[in-house]
Every structure is written in C-alpha cells, then in structure tokens.
TISE-756773 format. One line per 8 residues: number of its first residue (from 1); their letters; for each residue x, y, z of C-alpha. Coordinates in Angstrom, 1 decimal. Layout:
<atoms>
NUM = A = X,Y,Z  ...
</atoms>
This chain:
<atoms>
1 = MLREAGMH = 2.9,-9.9,-19.8  1.1,-12.2,-17.3  -1.8,-12.6,-19.4  0.3,-13.5,-22.4  2.2,-16.1,-20.4  -1.0,-17.8,-19.4  -0.7,-16.9,-15.7  -3.2,-14.2,-15.2
9 = SVFTEGLG = -5.4,-16.6,-13.2  -2.5,-17.4,-10.8  -1.8,-13.7,-10.2  -5.5,-12.9,-9.6  -5.9,-15.9,-7.3  -2.7,-15.0,-5.3  -4.1,-11.6,-4.6  -7.7,-12.4,-4.2
17 = ARAARRHE = -10.1,-13.5,-1.4  -8.7,-16.9,-0.7  -5.2,-15.2,-0.4  -6.4,-12.7,1.9  -8.1,-15.3,4.3  -4.8,-17.4,3.9  -2.8,-14.5,5.5  -5.2,-12.7,7.6
25 = AWLCDRAE = -4.4,-14.4,11.0  -0.7,-14.0,10.2  -1.1,-10.3,9.3  -3.0,-9.8,12.7  -0.4,-11.5,14.7  2.5,-9.7,13.1  0.9,-6.3,13.6  0.0,-7.2,17.3
33 = TLLGDLAE = 3.8,-8.2,17.7  5.2,-5.1,16.3  3.0,-2.9,18.4  3.3,-5.0,21.4  7.1,-4.8,21.3  6.9,-0.8,20.9  4.5,-0.7,23.9  7.2,-2.3,26.2
41 = RRGPVDLA = 9.6,0.5,25.5  10.0,3.5,27.7  9.6,7.0,26.3  8.3,8.1,22.9  8.3,5.6,20.0  8.3,5.9,16.1  5.1,4.3,14.6  6.6,4.6,11.2
49 = AGFAEPLA = 9.7,3.0,11.5  8.7,0.4,14.2  5.2,-0.3,13.2  3.6,0.7,9.9  6.7,0.4,7.6  8.0,-3.2,9.0  4.2,-4.3,8.7  4.1,-3.3,5.1
57 = AAMTSRVL = 7.6,-4.8,4.6  6.4,-8.1,6.3  3.4,-8.4,4.1  5.5,-7.7,0.8  7.9,-10.9,1.9  5.3,-13.3,2.9  2.5,-12.5,0.4  4.4,-11.2,-2.6
65 = LGELSAEE = 8.2,-11.9,-2.9  9.5,-14.2,-0.2  12.0,-13.8,2.5  13.8,-10.4,2.1  16.5,-9.5,4.8  16.2,-6.3,6.6  19.2,-5.0,4.5  17.3,-6.0,1.4
73 = VALLRERT = 14.2,-4.2,2.4  16.3,-1.0,3.1  17.9,-1.3,-0.2  14.6,-1.7,-2.2  13.0,1.2,0.0  15.7,3.5,-1.1  15.7,2.7,-4.8  12.0,2.6,-5.0
81 = DLALQFCG = 12.0,6.1,-3.4  14.3,7.3,-6.0  12.6,5.7,-8.9  9.1,6.9,-7.7  9.8,10.7,-7.1  7.8,13.2,-8.9  10.2,16.0,-8.1  13.8,16.3,-6.7
89 = ATAAEQRA = 15.3,13.8,-9.0  16.3,13.9,-12.5  15.0,11.4,-15.1  18.5,9.9,-15.3  18.4,9.2,-11.7  14.9,7.8,-11.5  16.1,5.4,-14.4  19.1,4.5,-12.2
97 = GLIDIHRF = 16.7,3.6,-9.3  14.6,1.4,-11.7  17.7,-0.3,-13.2  19.1,-1.1,-9.8  15.8,-2.7,-8.7  15.7,-4.8,-12.0  19.5,-5.7,-11.3  18.6,-6.9,-7.6
105 = FTAHARRL = 15.9,-9.2,-8.8  18.1,-10.4,-11.9  20.4,-11.7,-9.1  17.7,-12.9,-6.5  14.3,-13.4,-7.8  15.1,-17.0,-8.7  16.4,-17.5,-5.0  13.3,-15.7,-3.6
113 = AEGPGDHL = 10.9,-18.0,-5.8  12.7,-21.1,-4.8  12.9,-20.2,-1.1  10.4,-21.0,1.9  7.0,-19.7,2.0  3.8,-19.7,0.0  4.1,-16.2,-2.0  3.0,-14.9,-5.3
121 = LKRLAQAS = 6.3,-15.2,-6.8  7.0,-18.6,-6.2  3.5,-19.5,-7.6  4.0,-17.5,-10.7  7.3,-19.2,-11.0  6.0,-22.6,-10.6  3.0,-21.9,-13.1  3.2,-23.8,-16.3
129 = AEAGPLDD = 3.0,-21.2,-19.2  2.4,-21.9,-22.9  5.9,-20.8,-23.8  7.5,-22.7,-20.9  8.7,-21.7,-17.4  9.5,-18.1,-16.8  13.3,-17.4,-17.5  15.2,-15.2,-15.1
137 = AALSEIAA = 14.6,-12.0,-16.9  10.7,-12.3,-16.9  10.7,-13.5,-13.3  12.9,-10.4,-12.2  10.4,-8.3,-14.3  7.6,-9.5,-12.4  9.3,-9.2,-8.9  10.0,-5.5,-9.7
145 = LLLIAGFP = 6.3,-5.1,-10.7  5.1,-6.8,-7.5  7.6,-4.6,-5.3  6.7,-1.3,-6.9  2.8,-1.9,-7.0  2.8,-3.4,-3.3  5.5,-2.0,-1.0  5.5,1.8,-1.4
153 = TSSGFLCG = 1.7,1.9,-1.5  1.0,-0.3,1.6  3.9,1.3,3.5  2.8,5.1,2.8  -0.9,4.2,3.3  -0.4,2.4,6.5  1.6,5.4,7.8  -1.0,7.8,6.6
161 = AVITLLRH = -3.7,5.8,8.3  -1.8,5.4,11.5  -1.8,9.4,11.7  -5.5,9.6,10.9  -6.4,7.4,13.6  -4.1,9.1,16.2  -5.8,12.6,15.3  -9.1,10.8,16.0
169 = PETLARLH = -8.8,9.2,19.5  -12.5,9.0,19.8  -12.5,6.4,16.8  -9.7,4.3,18.4  -11.8,4.4,21.8  -15.1,3.3,20.0  -13.1,0.6,18.2  -11.5,-0.6,21.5
177 = GDPALVPE = -15.0,-1.0,22.9  -16.6,-2.4,19.6  -14.3,-4.2,17.3  -17.1,-4.9,15.0  -16.7,-1.4,13.8  -13.3,-2.0,12.2  -14.7,-2.8,8.6  -16.4,0.6,8.3
185 = TVEELLRY = -13.4,2.3,9.7  -11.2,0.6,7.3  -13.4,1.9,4.3  -13.4,5.4,5.8  -9.7,5.4,6.1  -9.3,4.4,2.4  -11.6,7.3,1.4  -10.3,9.8,3.8
193 = TPLSTGAA = -6.3,9.3,4.0  -4.4,10.5,0.9  -1.8,8.3,-0.4  -0.7,9.7,-3.8  0.7,13.2,-4.4  0.0,13.2,-8.0  -2.7,11.6,-10.2  -3.3,8.5,-12.2
201 = KRMATQDA = -2.9,8.6,-15.8  -6.1,7.6,-18.0  -6.2,7.6,-21.7  -9.5,8.6,-23.2  -10.8,5.8,-25.4  -13.5,8.3,-26.8  -14.2,12.0,-27.0  -15.8,13.3,-23.7
209 = DIDGVPIR = -16.5,16.5,-22.1  -16.1,16.7,-18.3  -17.2,19.6,-16.6  -16.8,21.8,-19.6  -13.4,20.3,-20.4  -13.2,18.7,-23.7  -10.9,15.6,-23.9  -10.4,14.0,-27.2
217 = AGEVAMVS = -9.9,10.1,-27.8  -6.4,9.1,-27.4  -5.5,12.1,-24.9  -4.2,11.5,-21.5  -5.9,12.9,-18.4  -4.4,13.0,-14.9  -6.8,11.9,-12.5  -6.8,12.5,-8.7
225 = LEAANHDP = -8.5,9.7,-6.9  -7.8,11.6,-3.5  -9.6,14.6,-5.0  -12.6,12.5,-6.0  -12.7,10.9,-2.5  -13.3,14.3,-1.0  -15.6,15.5,-3.7  -18.5,17.5,-1.9
233 = NAFEDPDS = -20.8,16.5,-4.6  -20.4,12.9,-3.7  -19.7,12.9,0.1  -21.3,15.1,2.6  -18.8,17.0,4.8  -16.0,15.3,2.8  -13.0,16.6,4.9  -14.3,15.0,8.0
241 = FLPERQGP = -13.4,11.5,9.1  -16.6,9.6,9.8  -16.3,5.9,10.2  -20.3,5.6,10.1  -20.5,7.2,7.0  -23.4,6.3,4.5  -23.4,6.8,0.8  -21.3,6.2,-2.2
249 = GHLGFGHG = -18.4,3.8,-2.3  -14.6,5.4,-2.2  -12.2,5.2,-5.2  -9.4,4.2,-2.9  -8.6,1.3,-5.2  -9.5,2.9,-8.7  -12.5,1.8,-10.6  -13.5,-0.3,-13.6
257 = PNFCPGNR = -10.8,-2.1,-15.4  -8.0,-0.4,-13.5  -9.5,-1.3,-10.0  -6.6,-2.6,-7.9  -6.5,-6.4,-7.8  -4.7,-6.5,-4.5  -7.6,-4.7,-2.9  -8.7,-7.7,-0.5
265 = LARSLITA = -5.2,-8.2,0.7  -4.9,-4.4,1.3  -8.1,-4.4,3.3  -6.7,-7.2,5.4  -3.5,-5.5,5.9  -5.4,-2.2,7.2  -7.7,-4.3,9.3  -4.6,-5.7,11.1
273 = MVLAMARR = -3.1,-2.3,11.8  -6.4,-1.0,13.0  -7.2,-3.9,15.3  -3.5,-3.7,17.0  -4.1,-0.1,17.6  -7.5,-0.4,19.1  -6.4,-2.8,21.6  -4.0,-0.3,23.0
281 = PGLRLTVE = -6.1,2.7,24.1  -4.2,5.8,25.2  -1.7,5.7,22.2  -1.2,9.4,21.1  1.0,11.6,18.8  3.6,13.3,20.9  3.7,16.3,18.3  1.1,18.4,16.6
289 = PEEIRWHE = -0.1,16.7,13.5  1.3,19.8,11.3  4.7,19.1,13.0  5.0,15.7,11.2  7.8,15.9,8.5  7.2,14.2,5.3  9.6,12.9,2.6  9.8,15.5,-0.1
297 = GLFFRRPK = 9.0,14.5,-3.7  7.7,11.0,-3.3  4.8,10.0,-5.4  3.4,7.8,-2.5  3.7,10.2,0.4  5.4,9.0,3.7  6.3,10.6,6.9  9.7,10.8,8.0
305 = AIPASW = 8.6,9.6,11.6  5.3,9.3,13.4  6.4,10.2,17.2  3.8,8.7,19.7  3.6,7.5,23.1  1.0,6.0,25.5
</atoms>
C-alpha cells in the first residue's frame, strides 16, 4: 500500500540510519531514566513492567505513532496480544482484537498524526501521494501496521534480552568495564534470544529441495528463524551466549527481501537497554530463570514479570 501511495521512501527513511541516529540519544536517556527510577526503590523490582515494556512503548510513541497515553498503550497491548495469539483464542476472538485496533486508529490516527513530535505516522500523513493525501481509513490501516510490527516485537525481545543478560552477569560486568563491547553484545543477543514461538511463512517461488524435503512453487513453508540462529552447522556451540562470537551473521531480522526495515532502530533500542543495564552492576534475578512465568499462547513471547534486585 505504501509503495502504491508513492510513500515507500518516506517509510524507509523514517526507519533507516538517519532516523536511528535522530532518536539514539533520546532512547539512551529514556532507558537510563527508567532503570534509574527502579534503582531508587527498595526491594525487588519488575524489569518487565518497569523497564523493558515501557521502553518499548516509549519508542513506539516517539518513533512510530506519536503521543499515546498510558491507558491507550495498555489497551493496544491487550488487543494486540489477543490478535497475535497462536493458541488459546478462537479465530473470531483474534479478528475482534484486530477490529478493535483498527477502530482505535480510525478514531485517533489523525489526532496522532497532527500532534507533537517527529514520528513516522506524521511523516506519512504529510507526504504527498500520487492520488492525494491519505484519508482516515488508509492512515488508520498504516497506524495499525506500525503498531503490530513495532510494539509486540520490541517489547517481547527487550524482555527476553534483559533475562539473557541477567543470566550472564559476567557479560554485564565486562560491559560495565568496557562499553565498547556493546555492539557485539547486541548482535549476539539478536542471535541467541528467542522472540517468536512460531515461524515465518514463506511462499516458494520455484521448486526446491531442502534437506530432502521437496517444496513446490506456490507452496508455503514455515521457517523458524530462531532455529536457524541456533543451527550447529552454522554456529559453533550455538546454545551458548558468546558476545565475542565470530562467524556468519544471524537471522534475527530475517534475510533478503523480507529483511526487517526497522533493524537500525531496533539495534538502537537494544543498545540503549544494554548500556543502561551495564551502568548498574549487581543487578540480578531474584528467582531462578526457570521460575519466570510467560504469557501463554503469544506469537511474540513475553514474560509476565522479571523479578530482579541489586
């Protein structure tokens, strides 16, 4: 739809390298503020509700959609969770979740686009299209796309990455002493930390044979990027978290024409999270990793809480 509207370049620029640089300092400051506020509390804290999830929500508001209230974020998270369940919800319930998201943006996308900030929805709304400016229906559809592509993925991954780092305190200690190691740590987090509980759908454009399994042109294959990132034929000791790892690149953002256009912004977001945690050594889980409880049935996995303390 964006390509047909003549705004594909606006979309890619709004998620590209310049956008990442434009928001980088703010993301770092936001991550630092969130974790600093938690550090001032006495007793255990929840790094999911108090750090990872609000950081993802802040990115979604500032970079993608504009100013959303806490109540609006909670509503959209609940409806997105319902729409993106792979089990535990009926097809009718999932459709209802999607319909509610579109209803929300039908009512609010124009307000968000005309509100404060320099975010992608505003840029798309202001861009000239061959057929004229976007109407409210098209703008609401784009807003829903940005929400679903950007919020549950970033929220779920940040939570998982926080748990990965807390399970490897030696890495946090190294990062505290040498922040220059952050970029390679971010890449290993992207390889090591699972996000999806399902697989990506890919349609074969020609006949193929993959490890003895014939796939005909037009057939759909389910591809697990998480499994590929832990393939022992590609990665030595794949189930170990090794930020200094050398070798092939990961598939955390997909590959080829399906490569995630928001990868630079995602890296900036993860970098902000890692830097904030590295500045506060001694942060630790207060439960065993296997005791962490996860929301059931979500396509993008997310824990119910991350109990931690200093």
